[in-house]
LUMTIPA-633039 format. One record per residue (C-alpha): residue in one letter; x, y, z. Coordinates in steps of 0.001 Angstrom, whole numbers, plus 524288, in hexadecimal, padded with zeros to 5 digits. Example, Ala and Ser with C-alpha at 12.3 -4.5 7.8 and 13.67 -1.06 7.14 Angstrom:
// residues 2
ATOM|A|8300C|7EE6C|81E78
ATOM|S|83566|7FBDC|81BE4
//
This chain:
// residues 225
ATOM|L|7FFD2|7FF35|80084
ATOM|Q|8073B|80B9C|7FA66
ATOM|R|8034A|817DC|80274
ATOM|P|80288|823D3|7F9C1
ATOM|I|80C05|830AF|7FB2A
ATOM|L|806A6|83CA2|80190
ATOM|P|7FEFB|845AB|7F7DD
ATOM|G|80564|8518B|7F8B0
ATOM|L|812E6|84CE3|7FEC7
ATOM|S|81C53|854EB|7F642
ATOM|E|8148D|86189|7F743
ATOM|L|81656|85E8F|806B2
ATOM|M|82522|85BCA|803CA
ATOM|D|825A2|867A6|7FC98
ATOM|Q|820A7|871D1|805B2
ATOM|L|82666|86B65|81025
ATOM|L|83303|86C71|80CF3
ATOM|H|8309B|879E4|8072D
ATOM|Q|82CAD|87D46|815BD
ATOM|T|839AC|877E5|81A18
ATOM|Y|842C5|87F86|812AE
ATOM|E|83A11|88BB4|81571
ATOM|D|83C8F|888F7|8244A
ATOM|E|84A98|8850E|82231
ATOM|I|84E63|8915A|81ACD
ATOM|R|846D3|89AF3|82318
ATOM|S|84DA2|89383|8306F
ATOM|L|85A61|89824|827D9
ATOM|Q|85666|8A455|82722
ATOM|E|85406|8A871|831E0
ATOM|E|85F5A|8A201|838C2
ATOM|I|86873|8A850|82DCA
ATOM|R|860F5|8B663|832F6
ATOM|A|862A0|8B2CD|83FE5
ATOM|L|87073|8B10F|83E49
ATOM|E|87622|8BB27|83634
ATOM|Q|86ECE|8C5BF|842D4
ATOM|Q|8753A|8BD53|84AE1
ATOM|A|882C7|8C31C|84483
ATOM|E|87EA1|8CFED|842E9
ATOM|S|87A68|8D346|85179
ATOM|N|8868C|8CE38|8553C
ATOM|G|88FE3|8D474|84AF1
ATOM|I|897E5|8C756|847B2
ATOM|Y|897DD|8BF8C|83C98
ATOM|S|8A17B|8B289|83F9C
ATOM|D|8A63C|8A8C4|837BC
ATOM|A|89E11|89CA4|83E85
ATOM|F|89095|8A690|83D4B
ATOM|L|89438|8AAD5|83010
ATOM|K|8952E|89D02|82B53
ATOM|T|88736|8997A|832DA
ATOM|I|88282|8A38B|82B59
ATOM|D|888A1|89DD5|81ECB
ATOM|M|884AC|88E39|821FD
ATOM|Q|8754C|895D1|8239D
ATOM|R|87422|89CC5|81818
ATOM|E|87AE2|88EF0|81009
ATOM|K|86EEB|886DB|81758
ATOM|F|865AB|89241|812C1
ATOM|S|868F6|89166|804FA
ATOM|M|86709|8835A|80320
ATOM|Q|8598E|88412|80801
ATOM|N|856B4|88D99|7FCDF
ATOM|P|84A3E|88A65|7F720
ATOM|Q|851AA|887D2|7EA96
ATOM|S|85747|87AAF|7F0E4
ATOM|W|84910|876FB|7F60A
ATOM|K|844D4|8710A|7E7C0
ATOM|C|84F4C|867C0|7E68F
ATOM|S|84FA6|863C1|7F4E1
ATOM|Y|84254|8620E|7F54E
ATOM|A|8425C|858D9|7E637
ATOM|D|84E96|8515F|7EF18
ATOM|L|84156|84E89|7FA4D
ATOM|E|8395B|84C87|7F3E8
ATOM|A|842AD|840F6|7EC63
ATOM|Q|843FF|83B19|7F75F
ATOM|L|835BD|83A5B|7FBC2
ATOM|Q|831DE|83475|7F15C
ATOM|Q|83C06|82984|7F32E
ATOM|T|838E2|82992|8005A
ATOM|E|82A30|827B3|7FB6F
ATOM|S|82F13|81CD6|7F223
ATOM|Q|83749|815A0|7FE22
ATOM|I|82AC0|815F7|80689
ATOM|V|821F5|8100A|7FB83
ATOM|L|82B81|805AD|7F852
ATOM|L|82CF8|801D4|80728
ATOM|T|81E90|801FA|8095C
ATOM|Q|81CD1|7F864|7FCEC
ATOM|L|82758|7EF81|800D0
ATOM|T|82328|7EEC3|81117
ATOM|G|81543|7EF44|80F96
ATOM|I|815AA|7FC1A|81A52
ATOM|G|81708|807EC|81945
ATOM|F|8163E|815D3|822C4
ATOM|T|80F88|821CC|822D3
ATOM|K|81439|82818|82E56
ATOM|C|82180|827E0|8363C
ATOM|T|8250A|82E23|8426C
ATOM|V|830E7|82DDF|849E9
ATOM|T|8334F|83318|8571A
ATOM|A|841A4|8314E|85EDD
ATOM|V|841E5|82CBF|86B8A
ATOM|D|84BC0|82FB7|8775F
ATOM|K|850E4|82468|87DE9
ATOM|G|85E68|826BC|88447
ATOM|N|868CD|82134|87C0D
ATOM|K|85E54|8194B|872EE
ATOM|K|858F3|820C9|867D5
ATOM|A|84A9C|81D97|86399
ATOM|K|83F87|821A9|85A23
ATOM|Q|831C0|8205D|85BD7
ATOM|Y|82AAC|81C94|84DDD
ATOM|R|81D55|81F43|84A2B
ATOM|L|81961|81829|83D24
ATOM|S|80CEE|817C4|835E4
ATOM|G|80C41|81020|82B7D
ATOM|Y|80357|8051C|821FC
ATOM|S|803F6|7F8BC|81DF1
ATOM|H|7FA2A|7F3D4|8112E
ATOM|S|7EE30|7F962|819C1
ATOM|L|7F27C|7F892|82656
ATOM|Q|7F773|803E0|82DAC
ATOM|F|7FFFE|805BB|83AB4
ATOM|E|8079D|80D46|842CF
ATOM|L|8147D|80959|84A61
ATOM|E|819CA|8123D|85549
ATOM|F|82808|80B18|85A1C
ATOM|E|83487|80EFB|85F93
ATOM|L|8411F|80BFB|859B4
ATOM|T|84EC8|80D55|86394
ATOM|E|85AC2|80EA8|85FDF
ATOM|I|8667A|80774|8674D
ATOM|L|8739B|80AD2|864EF
ATOM|T|87F08|8014D|865E3
ATOM|K|88BE4|8018B|8635A
ATOM|E|88AD1|7F8F8|85789
ATOM|N|87CE0|7FF20|8517A
ATOM|V|870C9|804D3|8544B
ATOM|T|86463|7FCC7|85793
ATOM|A|856BA|80001|854DB
ATOM|T|84C29|7FAF9|85C53
ATOM|V|83E32|7FA52|85C75
ATOM|T|839CD|7FC63|86B5A
ATOM|E|82B1B|80176|86A5D
ATOM|L|82217|7FCE7|85E71
ATOM|N|8142B|7FF96|85DB5
ATOM|I|80D18|7FC63|85124
ATOM|I|7FD9F|8010F|84F65
ATOM|L|7F4A1|7FCB8|84442
ATOM|E|7EB12|8036E|83F63
ATOM|S|7E048|7F6F7|841F1
ATOM|N|7E086|7EF3B|84D7B
ATOM|E|7D7EA|7E46A|84666
ATOM|F|7E221|7DB33|8439C
ATOM|C|7E547|7D12D|84F3E
ATOM|D|7EEE0|7C99E|84949
ATOM|L|7F7DE|7D756|84374
ATOM|S|7F40D|7DDCA|8524F
ATOM|R|7FCBB|7D0E1|857D6
ATOM|F|80701|7D330|84FA0
ATOM|I|8070B|7E170|85209
ATOM|S|808A0|7DF50|86013
ATOM|R|81302|7D417|86057
ATOM|A|81A6C|7DC70|85510
ATOM|E|81A52|7E8B5|85FAB
ATOM|E|81D4B|7E026|86BE2
ATOM|K|828F1|7DC86|86473
ATOM|K|82BEB|7E7E4|85F87
ATOM|N|82FE8|7E413|85247
ATOM|L|82B61|7EC0D|846A1
ATOM|L|832F8|7E4F4|83B61
ATOM|L|827D3|7DC60|83FBB
ATOM|F|81C32|7E5BD|83CF8
ATOM|F|821A4|7E987|830C9
ATOM|S|82398|7DDBC|82A1F
ATOM|T|81459|7D6FE|82ED8
ATOM|L|80BAB|7E1BA|82D9C
ATOM|P|80D28|7E348|81E6F
ATOM|T|80B55|7D4C0|81D32
ATOM|F|7FE4D|7D649|824A9
ATOM|A|7FA37|7E24F|81EF3
ATOM|K|7FAAC|7DBCA|8129E
ATOM|W|7F3CE|7D01C|815A8
ATOM|Y|7EB21|7D663|81C48
ATOM|E|7E747|7DED0|8110A
ATOM|Y|7E73A|7D1AE|809A5
ATOM|R|7DDB3|7CC7E|81394
ATOM|Q|7D364|7D93F|81159
ATOM|V|7D479|7D66F|8032F
ATOM|T|7D0F2|7C93D|802F8
ATOM|F|7C46B|7C9DD|80ECA
ATOM|K|7BF1C|7D4D3|805D9
ATOM|H|7BF3A|7CC9C|7FA93
ATOM|F|7B8E4|7C2EE|7FF34
ATOM|K|7ACBE|7CC5E|805F8
ATOM|E|7A9AA|7D27F|7FAA5
ATOM|K|7AB63|7C629|7F3C3
ATOM|Y|7A313|7BE07|7FC4A
ATOM|P|79C8D|7C767|80659
ATOM|E|7919E|7BD33|80A98
ATOM|V|79A9A|7B356|80E2E
ATOM|V|7A72F|7BB55|814CA
ATOM|R|7A627|7C1D4|8206A
ATOM|L|7B01A|7CB47|827AC
ATOM|P|7AE3F|7C9E1|832F4
ATOM|E|7B906|7D52B|8381B
ATOM|G|7B752|7DE88|82D55
ATOM|S|7C116|7E23C|820E5
ATOM|N|7CBC8|7DFF2|82990
ATOM|A|7C75E|7D1FB|82DCD
ATOM|E|7D36C|7C73D|83102
ATOM|Y|7C8C8|7BC46|82BDB
ATOM|L|7BE18|7BAA8|823C3
ATOM|I|7B26F|7B349|82494
ATOM|L|7AA39|7A8E4|8192B
ATOM|E|79B1E|7A6B4|81C7F
ATOM|C|793E3|79F25|81403
ATOM|S|78489|7A430|8146C
ATOM|K|78137|794FD|80EF4
ATOM|L|7890D|78FCB|81945
ATOM|P|78763|797AF|82864
ATOM|G|794B5|79652|82FA6
//
């Protein structure tokens, strides 16, 4: 299931980039003006001070509007390449992500980050909350999942709920990511199959649990029971 790229993304990026450059240019202009006023009031233009002024002027000249077009073109190319890689990754894994937030957590000598992901696999929506802790040793850095919470859009699947509880208990992200696409794919196949038989034999086929039923019942009106 390929999700469409958000409409107007190019225009939005253009506006954001333009505003970012304007804000930075305005900030540099104010900084240069403040430095010049400070120099005039002190009456001293030291070599270090003049060097600071020159560095700010050079930085300002690099951010002039003539370079926007080239910078935006590069940014747009990188964005398109990234989007293509995301689409390919979704096709290969069966999992797509719609939102990601990362928060740094201070744990003394350990570095930790809290992640919150929203995504989908076929028609199933999910959210993940987990904490990744990095432990620095003399040889290398190891990352360990220390907390894991999995939230599904629907709680109708008993088998999947038990599996999720086991993945949370073991804090095993790989187990979740490798199993969910398979379950989601066959869940869709089952829905399509049940719908087919229900529409073709409405008097015989019954879905006691609705469209998300895990089983169907066949009843013959001529042979009750």
